[in-house]
N, C-alpha and C positions, 0 to 999 in steps of 0.2 A: 504494500500500500504506500502511495506517495507520501502521505503525512508521516508515516513511521520512518521512512528513509530520510526525510528531511531532518527529523529529530536526531536520528543516528548520525547523519552527516555532521550536524553541529557538534554533537558529542565527540565524534572521532577526530574531527579537525581541531578541536579545542584542547583535547586531553594533554598531549605532549607540551604545547605551549604553556598551559596552566601549571603543569608540574614544574616547569622551569621558572615560571613567575613565582610560584609559591616557595621555591628554594632559592630565589633571588639570583639566579644565574642569568642575568640580563644579557651578557655578552653572547652566551650560547642561544638565548632566545632570539636574538637578531639573526643569527645564522639559520636557525630552524624556521623562522617566519619567512626569510628570504627563499629558502628551499621550498616551503609549502606553496608560496605564491608563484614561484617560477614553474613548478611542476603541475600546478592545478589545471592550467589550460591544456597541457599535453594529456593529462589523465582523463579529462572529460571529452575533449574534442577530437583527439586523434583516433581512438577506437570508433567513434561515431562517424568520422569521415570515411574510415575503411568499411564500416558496415553499410553505409549508404551507397558507397561505390559498388559494393557487392550487389545491392538491390538494382543499381543501374545495369550491371552485367546481366542479372536475371531478366530484367525487362528487355534488354536487347536480344537475349536468347529466346525470348517468347514465353518464359515461364509465367509471366503475369497474364498472358493473353488467354490461357486455357481456363482461367477462373474469373475473367473480367466481368462477364455477364452475371455470374453467380454472386460476385461481390456487391452488386447493386440490385439484386433480386429481392423484392419486399417479402416474397413468400418465405424466404429463408433468413434474411438479415432483418429481423424484426425489432431489434433494439437500436444499436448504433451501426451505421454504415460508414466504415472507415474509407478514407481516400485510397483508391487503387491507382497508383501513380501511372500517368499516361506514358505511352510509347511515342517518342517523337520520330521525325522522318529519317534521321540519320544518326549514326553513332557520335559523330562530331558535335551535332546539335545537342544530343543527350548529355554528352560530357560537359559541354559549355553550360548547359542548364544546371548540371550538378555542381559545377564550380560556383555559379552564382548563388545557388541555394546554400552552399557551405559558407560562402562569404556572409550571407545574411544570418546564418545560423549562429555564428560567433557574435552574438548580439549583447552589447554592454551599454547601450545608449539610453534606454528608458526602461520603465517598469510596468508597461502595459501587459495585461494578461496574455500569455502565449506568444509574446514578442520573441522572434528568433526561431520559433518552431518551423519545421520543414514538412511539406506535404509528402516528401519522399518516404518518410516514416513518421507518422503523426505521434507515435509513442514517445518520440525524443523531445517533446516540448519541455520536459523537466530539466534537460541538460543546461540550456542557457539560464534557467532559473537557479539551478544549483551553483553555477559559476558566479552569478551576481551575488547570491546570498553568501557564498563562501568568502568573497571579497569583503563583504560587510562584517562577517565574523572576524576575519583577520585584522581589519582596521580597528574593530572594537577591542580585540585582545591587546593590540599594541597601545591603544589609547588608555586602557585601564591597567596596563602592566605594573605600574609603580604604585597603584592604590593599595591600601590595606584590604584584607579579605572582606571585612565588613563593608567598607565603602565600595568595593568592587561589586558586591551583591546589591547594594543600594542603587548604584548607578546603572547596573544591568537592569534592575527593576524599572527604573525611570525610562530607560531606552525601550524596554519591552512594552511598557505602557503606551509610549508614543507610537510604536510600531503597531500595536493592537488597535489603537484609535484610528490609525491610518488604514486599517483593513488589510495590512500586508501579512497574511497568514503564513506565507512561505518563509519569510525572514523571521517571523516570530518563532516558528518551529526550530529554525537553526539556533536562535538565541536560547530557546528552552533546552536544546541539547547541550549548549555551552554551559548553562546554569547547572544542569544535572551532572555534567562532568566535574564541575568544581565541588558540588555537594558530595559526590562520591569520594573525591580527594580529601575533603574535610572529614568524612567518615573514616578515612584511613584504609579504604579498599586498596588491595595490593596491586599485583602486576597483570592480572588477566581476568576479565569478567565474562558474564554470560553472553555478551553481544559480539564476541570475537568472530562468530560465524559470518556476521555481516562485515565486521572490520576487515577480515581477510579478503573480502571481495572488493566491492565498489569503493570503499573509503579507506583502503589500506595505507595510503600515504601519510595519514595523520597519526597513525598509531604504531609505526614500525619501531623497532628497538625498544627503548625504555618507555615509549608511549603506550605500550600494551597494558591492559589491566589484568589482574588475576583475581579470580573468585576467592573470597574468604567468607567466613560465616558471620562476620560482624553485622550487627544492625538488623538481624532478622526477627529478634524478639521472641524466640522460642516458638512453640506450637501455635499459640494464639496469634503471634505475629505472622506466621506463615499462612494461617487461615485468612487473616486480614488482607494480605497481599494477593492471595488467590482471588478473593472477592473483588479487589480493586482491578485485577486483570480481567475478570468477567465483565465488570462494568465498562472497562476500557474497550473491550471487543464489541460490546453493544453500541457504544458511542461511535466507534469506528465504522459501524454498519449504517450510519446515517444515509438515507436515500439521496442520490444525486438529484432526483426529480420527484415531485409529488409528495414530499414529506408532510405537507400541510394536511393531507388526507390519508396518510398511511397509519394504520393502527399502531399505537405505541410511540408514534412520532409527532402527533398533532400538537401536543403541548410543547415539546422540546423545540419543534420548528418555530412555533410562535414566539419563543424566547430569544431567537437569533436577532440581534440588532438590525434594524432596517438599513442602516448605513454600511453594514459589513459586506465587503466584496466577496463574491463566490460563497454565498450563504451555506451551500451544502458542505463546505469545508469546515464550518464552525465547530460542530460537535466531533467531526472526524479528527480535527486537530487536537482537541482536548483529550479524546480517547487515545490518540497516539502518544501524547506526553505521559498519560497515566500508565499506558502499557509499558513503555520503556522504563518508567519509574518502578513499576511492579516487578518487571523481569530482573532488574538489578538487585532486588531484595527477596527474591523467592528462590530457594534452593532447588525446588522442583523445576522451575523454568530454566534455571541455570544448567541443570543436568541435561535437559532437553536440548538447549542451544549449544551445549558443548559436546553433544553426541557426534560421532563420526559422520553420519549422514548429513546433519544440519551444517556441520563445518564445511563439508564438500559443497553443499549448495550455496553457502556463503562465499566460497571462493569463485564460483561461476555465476554469482547473482548478476553482476553487471553484464556478462555475456548473455544470460537469459533475457535480460531486459532489452538488449540490442537485437537478439536473434529471433525472439518469438514473433515479431511483426512479419518479417519476410517469410518465415516458415509458414505462418498462418495464411498469408496471401498467395502462397503457391501450393505447397503440399497439403496444408491444413484445410483450405477451402475445398480442394479436390476430394479429400477423405470425407469431409462433412457431406458433400454432395452425394458421394457414393453411399454413405451410410443412410442418409435420408431416403435414397432411392429404394433401400431395403426395408426400412421401418415405416416409411411414410411420414407425413408431417401433421396429420390430423390429431387434434387433442393432445393427450399426454405423450403420444408417440414422437412428437417433435423433441421433447426433453429426453426421451429414451435414446433417440438417434444421436443427440448431442453428446450424451454421456458415453455412449459406445464409441463414438468417434474420438473422444478424448483419450481413450485407452491406447489409441494408435498415435495421436498427435503429441501428447505429452512426452513420451519417450523420445520421439524424433526431435522435439525442441531441446530436450536435455542433451542428447547426443551432439546436435549441431552446436549448442552452446559450449559444450566441453571442448570441441574442436576449436572453436573461436577463441576460447579462453587460453588454450595452449598455444595457438598459432598467432594470436593478435594481442589479446588483453594483457597477459603476463609479460610478453616481450615489450609492450609499450611502457609498462612500469619500469622495466630495466633500462629501456632506451632513455626515458626521461631522467633517470638518475645518472646514466652515463653522460648524457648531453650536459647536464648541470655541472658534473665534475670537469668536463672538458672546457666549459665556458667560464668557470669560476676562478677567482684569484686564490692561489694557495695561501692558507693561513699560516 
């Protein structure tokens, strides 16, 4: 879920700088912040440039054509019809169009919703948002680096209040992650916590080396405390299920929807955002959740999470749609058989997405991280 990833991003990117701030290692902090800022653009935009170029190759090979009619068929696409990117007249024209889209994609100039997103893969709208919000977190960390712990929390609260009143839910979630990271450091949590499955994936650059957290049992409050945090996580999951549309008439959401301030941008993100913060808070304090997120399977999915994010779109628009069409031809789409066909198709599609993502992670994502570090070392002044 987008809101959860934004909280985790703020947490992961803030953790190592906050540890250096709290230990008053300001010289090392400058080096760390320089590294984070330099590598952030490569980490976010280079894999997306490669993944969208792969989509262009699929389009030129005709892989998008065999599902083009299906992608816009109201009989099957009953909820959201994603843009099925067009095939232009020539390869040179298609590549020129891709270059223009990528230039627009690296969008840092304003804060309008979905600015910088590309129709080549509509799922990538979060990447420019993440970049802009990351820069805000880095700037805030530097600005508050020499404050006392108490005053840093006070000023972060002031900043968060301003961001909230401005309706910038995405930046607010990054700041919430930043606040949760320092709360955990104040609590004395050690070197590796429950969220490393995600840290090892998309947000690894902020938590390498001593930036990692480690689970310890502090602060769980015994059995009663564990029950409490399980309850908080259940509440969080309910809030994260806020409907994108029709909340004012959805059972269980009528009252909550009416409580969303009228001035708040993207109102359907309001309770989702609160739920995301509560979920991350609860996971960091629940041994049960920590065991789950530290399991080998979840750790693996954490490593390939960014690749899954980048690959599920092109897989769905090619192989995925073809499998759905085939399955619905067997089950039909009348009544509940529509849902049956969808579920059966997922048994084939999900493993394919995982396999393609694993290949992309090994061939592109992990090498990009190493390349950014290598390039930084080659370009930097020796200390």
